[in-house]
C-alpha positions in Angstrom: -22.2 214.6 16.0 -21.8 215.8 12.5 -23.1 219.2 11.3 -25.8 217.7 9.0 -29.0 215.8 9.7 -28.6 212.2 10.5 -30.6 209.7 8.5 -32.9 209.2 11.5 -33.6 213.0 11.7 -34.4 212.9 7.9 -36.9 210.0 8.6 -38.5 212.0 11.5 -38.8 215.0 9.2 -40.2 212.7 6.4 -37.4 213.7 4.0 -36.6 210.1 3.3 -39.1 207.1 3.4 -39.2 204.5 6.1 -41.7 201.7 6.9 -43.0 203.4 10.1 -45.0 201.1 12.3 -45.5 203.3 15.4 -45.3 207.0 16.2 -46.3 209.1 19.2 -45.3 212.6 20.5 -41.9 211.4 21.8 -40.7 208.6 19.4 -40.9 206.9 16.1 -40.5 203.2 15.3 -39.7 201.7 11.9 -38.5 198.5 10.3 -34.7 198.2 9.9 -33.7 198.2 6.2 -31.0 195.6 7.0 -32.8 193.2 9.3 -30.8 190.9 11.5 -33.9 188.9 12.6 -37.4 188.2 11.2 -38.5 191.2 13.3 -36.0 194.1 13.5 -37.5 197.4 14.4 -35.7 200.6 15.4 -37.2 202.9 18.1 -35.8 206.4 18.0 -36.6 209.5 20.1 -37.8 212.5 18.1 -35.4 214.6 20.3 -31.9 214.5 18.8 -29.7 212.8 21.3 -26.5 211.4 19.8 -26.3 208.2 22.0 -27.1 206.5 25.2 -23.9 208.1 26.7 -25.5 211.6 26.1 -28.7 210.9 28.1 -28.9 213.1 31.2 -31.0 212.8 34.4 -33.5 215.2 32.8 -34.0 212.6 30.0 -35.2 209.8 32.3 -38.8 210.1 31.3 -37.9 209.9 27.7 -35.6 206.9 28.3 -38.3 205.1 30.2 -40.8 205.8 27.4 -38.5 204.4 24.8 -38.0 201.1 26.8 -41.8 200.8 27.4 -42.4 201.5 23.7 -40.1 198.5 22.8 -42.3 196.3 25.1 -45.5 197.6 23.6 -44.2 196.9 20.1 -43.0 193.4 21.0 -46.5 192.6 22.1 -48.0 194.3 19.0 -45.7 192.2 16.8 -46.4 188.9 18.5 -43.1 188.3 20.1 -44.6 186.5 23.1 -41.8 183.9 23.1 -39.2 186.6 23.7 -37.2 189.3 22.0 -33.9 191.2 22.4 -33.5 195.0 22.9 -30.1 196.4 22.0 -28.7 199.9 22.4 -25.3 200.2 20.6 -23.3 203.1 22.0 -20.2 204.6 20.4 -18.0 203.3 17.7 -16.7 200.2 19.6 -20.3 199.5 20.7 -21.3 199.2 17.0 -23.3 202.5 16.8 -23.3 203.7 13.2 -25.8 206.6 13.4 -25.3 209.4 15.8 -28.9 209.4 17.0 -30.0 207.3 20.0 -31.9 204.2 18.8 -33.1 201.0 20.3 -33.1 197.8 18.3 -36.0 195.4 18.8 -35.1 192.0 17.5 -37.3 188.8 17.5 -38.9 186.1 15.6 -36.0 183.7 16.1 -33.9 182.3 18.9 -31.3 184.7 20.1 -27.9 183.3 21.0 -25.3 184.4 23.6 -22.8 185.9 23.4 -24.1 188.1 20.6 -20.8 189.0 19.0 
């Protein structure tokens, strides 16, 4: 993780704008600025965790909360026909921001394999 704040930390701290659609004491959800589906939301923990690979046993409550929040948002956003949750981890996994984040994608048919 670099020495400066990530773009996600700046969003949490309200230093840069984002279209926030959900917030609670543990996480924040906002619309992706480069959507890959009609619905593309990022769910991030307020706690700075670089990636899924950095989660520890002590983080299990937070990890579960993030997953349940994705489900809550899917319902809220009308994705009753299905959705995809993605967690990119590391460079080869496609992670571009060193702050754990879950992608919620929906509003269209998702194909497999994803890429």
